[in-house]
Every structure is written in C-alpha cells, then in structure tokens.
Phi, psi and omega in degrees: 000320179296321178295321178296319179295320179292321176296314178298321179294316177296319179297314183297319178297315179298314179293321179295318179296317180297315178297318178300314179296319177293321181292326176294316180299324184263007181054046187231020183300314182298311179295324180294317177299316177298317178300312183294323177296318176298319178294321178298320177298320180292321178296317178296328184273338189245111175299321179298317179295319177300317180294319178301309185287337184260350186280125174283351181277344177278127182282169184304315184293322178292321176301309182302310182298318183291317183289324176294318179294319178297313179300319178295314182295322182282334180083046181285156176301149181304317179297319178296319177299313179297318180299311180298321176300318179295318177299316181295316180297324180271007179060045182241014180298333182299336181268003186305314178302318178292323180294319180297314180297319179294323177295315179302315182297318180296314179298314181299315180299317181294329182267359181075022183262160178244136174270139179218156178229136175242131180244129181230163179284331179228158180298140178267142176278176185299321179297317179294317178300318179294323175296317177295317181300315179297315180297316181293324178295319175299316178297314186278346183056039179200157174299147185241134167264114187253123172256145179231150172211165184249134172226097184300341180293347181287339180074320179181169180081192183224155168239125181240128175247128174233111184060233181269359180266145180224136174244115181256098179254030183275154177296322178303313181294318181292323177291325176295321177294319179297316179299314180300314180299318182292326178291325179292331182284321185283000000 
C-alpha cells in the first residue's frame, strides 16, 4: 500500500507540475485553479463521482465521455478540459484528488502563499474566517490560503493547521487534558 501511495504521489506531482507550467504559459492559472477546486468539492460531495474516477471497471471510453460531459456541464476552462481528458485517456483519473492537491500546493508555493486549515465545531462566517486568516498570515509571515471544515465532535474552539504545525484550541482537547490531569491526581 505504501508503494502505491508513493507512486500515486509522484504521478500527482508530475501531472500537477505539467499543468502548472501550461497554465502559466496560457495565463490561465487562476481559472484552472478555480476549476480544480470546484471539482475537488464535487468529488468530496459525490460518492458516484468518487466511484467513477477510481473504478478500474470503467473503461477508457466511458471515463473520457463522463469527464468531458462533467467539464462541459460545469463550464470549465479549455485547458482544464483538455487536461482532464488527457487524464481520462491515460487512465489516471484515480489520481485526480492527489493531482488537485499537488496543483494547489504548486500554485501556492509559486505565489509565496501558505496553506492552512481551520476546523471548528460550528460553521464560521466570513468575518470569523477573515480574522483567522489574518492571524495565521501574521504567524506564517506570508499570505494564507485558508480552508475550513466543520467537526462537531470538537464541541467548541478551533484547530488550526499550518503546514505540519497544529494549534489545538478545541474544547474537546481541553477536556481531554483536564481528564488526564485528574487521573494523575487520584
């Protein structure tokens, strides 16, 4: 399994780098990034789409037809459509989530940006997200691309990840520390 992951990671990096270079040449990095982020959201939301891109039982022609129909329906940029078509033709759709993540990282690195994730117990509004973005940007000393998600099990507070660093200010974490402290006293 680790070997498959390493192969997929290397493959994703090569495809993402190639797409980034093409998007820079065509001055289309922003629309391609927007297309891929929208596609990533659709993949996260749709079990059928995840099954389609990962299934070895779907033949090449079906992959190509399905991905072309999806790109057309969403109204993707021409470069994104060609890229997805090439992935489908080369039977590489299974690596699409990793390619999208690698493309995001490549674009962020080229722009001097840092990726961060904030996890909260309840959805944050735009003002709260902007406050977190400013704080993380000050901490990272760089512009920040902030992704957010909700995890009700946190009970309250936030968990912020910047690269390999994590700040856990969640109520769940504080209660776990309190429980550990109380066990040590008895």
